[in-house]
C-alpha positions in Angstrom: -7.9 24.2 32.7 -10.5 26.9 32.6 -12.6 26.1 35.7 -14.9 29.1 35.3 -15.7 28.2 31.7 -16.4 24.6 32.7 -18.7 25.7 35.5 -20.5 28.0 33.2 -20.9 25.5 30.4 -22.2 22.9 32.9 -24.6 25.3 34.4 -26.0 26.2 31.0 -26.3 22.5 30.2 -28.3 21.9 33.4 -30.5 25.0 32.8 -31.3 24.0 29.3 -32.0 20.4 30.5 -34.7 21.2 33.0 -35.8 24.9 33.0 -39.0 25.1 31.0 -39.1 21.3 30.7 -41.1 20.6 33.8 -42.1 17.1 32.9 -38.3 16.3 32.5 -37.8 17.8 36.0 -40.6 15.8 37.5 -39.4 12.6 35.9 -35.9 13.2 37.4 -37.5 13.7 40.8 -39.3 10.4 40.4 -36.0 8.8 39.5 -34.6 10.3 42.8 -37.5 8.9 44.8 -36.8 5.4 43.4 -33.7 5.0 45.6 -31.8 7.2 43.1 -31.1 4.1 41.0 -32.7 5.4 37.8 -31.1 8.7 38.5 -27.7 7.0 38.5 -28.5 5.4 35.2 -29.5 8.8 33.8 -26.1 10.2 35.0 -24.3 7.6 32.9 -26.1 9.0 29.8 -24.6 12.4 30.6 -21.2 10.8 31.2 -21.4 9.3 27.7 -21.3 12.9 26.4 -24.9 13.3 25.3 -25.6 16.9 24.5 -28.0 18.5 25.0 -29.2 16.9 28.2 -30.8 13.5 27.3 -34.5 12.8 27.8 -35.6 10.7 30.7 -36.6 7.6 28.7 -36.0 3.8 28.8 -36.7 3.3 32.5 -35.7 -0.4 32.3 -32.2 0.6 30.9 -31.9 3.4 33.5 -32.6 1.0 36.3 -30.2 -1.6 35.1 -27.4 1.0 34.4 -28.1 2.5 37.8 -27.6 -0.9 39.5 -24.3 -1.3 37.6 -23.3 2.2 38.7 -24.1 1.3 42.3 -22.2 -2.0 42.2 -19.1 -0.3 40.8 -19.3 2.4 43.5 -19.6 -0.2 46.2 -16.6 -2.1 44.9 -14.5 1.1 44.9 -15.7 1.7 48.5 -14.5 -1.7 49.7 -11.0 -0.5 50.9 -12.5 2.4 52.8 -15.2 0.1 54.3 -12.6 -2.5 55.4 -10.6 0.2 57.2 -13.7 1.7 58.8 -15.0 -1.6 60.2 -11.6 -2.8 61.3 -11.1 0.5 63.1 -14.5 0.2 64.8 -13.9 -3.4 65.8 -10.4 -2.6 67.2 -11.7 0.3 69.1 -14.6 -1.6 70.7 -12.3 -4.6 71.5 -9.6 -2.3 73.1 -12.2 -0.5 75.2 -13.8 -3.7 76.4 -10.5 -5.3 77.4 -8.9 -2.1 78.8 -11.3 0.8 79.5 -8.6 2.7 81.3 -6.6 3.2 78.1 -9.2 5.6 76.7 -6.7 8.2 75.7 -4.7 5.7 73.6 -7.9 4.3 72.2 -9.0 7.8 71.1 -5.6 8.4 69.5 -5.9 5.2 67.6 -9.4 6.2 66.4 -8.1 9.5 65.1 -5.3 7.7 63.2 -7.9 5.3 61.9 -10.2 8.0 60.7 -7.4 9.9 59.1 -6.4 6.7 57.1 -10.1 6.1 56.3 -10.5 9.6 54.8 -7.2 9.4 52.9 -8.2 6.1 51.3 -11.7 7.4 50.6 -10.3 10.5 48.9 -7.9 8.5 46.7 -10.5 5.9 45.7 -13.0 8.6 45.0 -10.6 10.3 42.6 -10.1 7.0 40.8 -13.7 5.9 40.9 -15.0 9.1 39.3 -12.9 8.5 36.2 -13.6 4.7 36.3 -17.3 5.3 36.3 -17.1 7.6 33.3 -14.9 5.0 31.5 -17.7 2.5 32.2 -20.2 4.9 30.7 -18.1 5.4 27.6 -17.2 1.8 27.0 -20.1 -0.2 28.4 -17.6 -2.5 30.1 -17.7 -2.7 33.9 -14.1 -4.0 33.8 -13.0 -0.7 32.4 -14.3 1.0 35.6 -11.3 -0.7 37.3 -8.7 -0.4 34.6 -6.2 1.2 36.9 -3.6 1.8 34.1 -6.1 3.6 31.9 -7.6 5.6 34.8 -4.2 6.8 36.0 -3.3 7.7 32.4 -6.4 9.7 32.0 -5.8 11.6 35.3 -2.2 12.1 34.2 -3.4 13.8 31.0 -5.8 16.0 32.9 -3.1 16.8 35.5 -3.4 15.6 39.1 -3.4 19.1 40.5 -6.0 20.4 38.0 -8.2 17.3 38.6 -8.1 17.7 42.4 -8.8 21.4 42.2 -11.7 20.9 39.8 -13.3 18.4 42.1 -12.8 20.6 45.2 -14.3 23.6 43.4 -17.6 21.8 42.5 -17.6 20.1 45.9 -17.4 23.4 47.8 -20.0 25.1 45.6 -22.6 22.3 46.0 -21.7 22.0 49.7 -22.4 25.7 50.3 -25.7 25.4 48.5 -26.7 22.4 50.6 -25.5 24.0 53.8 -27.5 27.2 53.2 -30.7 25.4 52.3 -30.4 23.1 55.4 -30.3 26.2 57.6 -33.9 26.9 56.4 -36.2 24.9 58.7 -38.4 22.4 56.8 -38.7 24.4 53.6 -34.9 24.2 53.0 -35.0 20.4 52.9 -37.9 20.5 50.4 -36.1 23.0 48.2 -33.0 20.9 48.3 -35.0 17.9 47.1 -36.6 19.9 44.3 -33.3 21.2 42.9 -31.6 17.7 42.8 -32.3 17.4 39.0 -30.4 20.6 38.0 -27.6 19.9 40.5 -27.1 16.4 39.2 -27.1 17.6 35.6 -24.6 20.4 36.5 -22.2 18.2 38.4 -22.4 15.3 35.9 -21.7 17.5 32.9 -18.9 19.1 34.9 -17.3 15.7 35.5 -17.8 14.9 31.9 -15.9 18.0 30.8 -13.1 17.2 33.2 -12.8 13.7 31.7 -12.9 15.1 28.1 -10.1 17.6 28.9 -7.7 14.6 28.8 -8.3 14.2 25.1 
């Protein structure tokens, strides 16, 4: 898997999608302000393989698709949420019943958080492919087709897939971290560059998925 080429192609896709197309950029910012729901719907258009970057049109469809995207994401998050709330509940109960056992309670919390992040990571890997399957098929059931999802990841290669996600995660994380270090203005800049970042990351995910073909 040529990670550099994928990053470059995705960057060019994002640049062509918004640079010089200021109304498109503004509409995507509006989609972000609206609880990101239309933006999620727009992301699905990218996941369908539309090239060049699609126009921001059909707001009703974008909102409906965005809600479906959100529902799918929440369902995938259920295992992690269950672990999180069980851990918090157990921690509070243990502390209330036996405050002196704080060391053991903290140890339990660390184990709980470790389990939480492991499950979150695994479900995140599956959910990303599942959401793209939904975009391609139009069926919400396909977002949870474990057999097809695992088959797709297998064709991509688990190591390649994980490395690809880590790379884009690190790059975007660094960009966000640097901007957040700039008082006030950094937050504004981060908001303003959400459209190209979303296009870049979404197209990158799309290329990862298509590499299984």
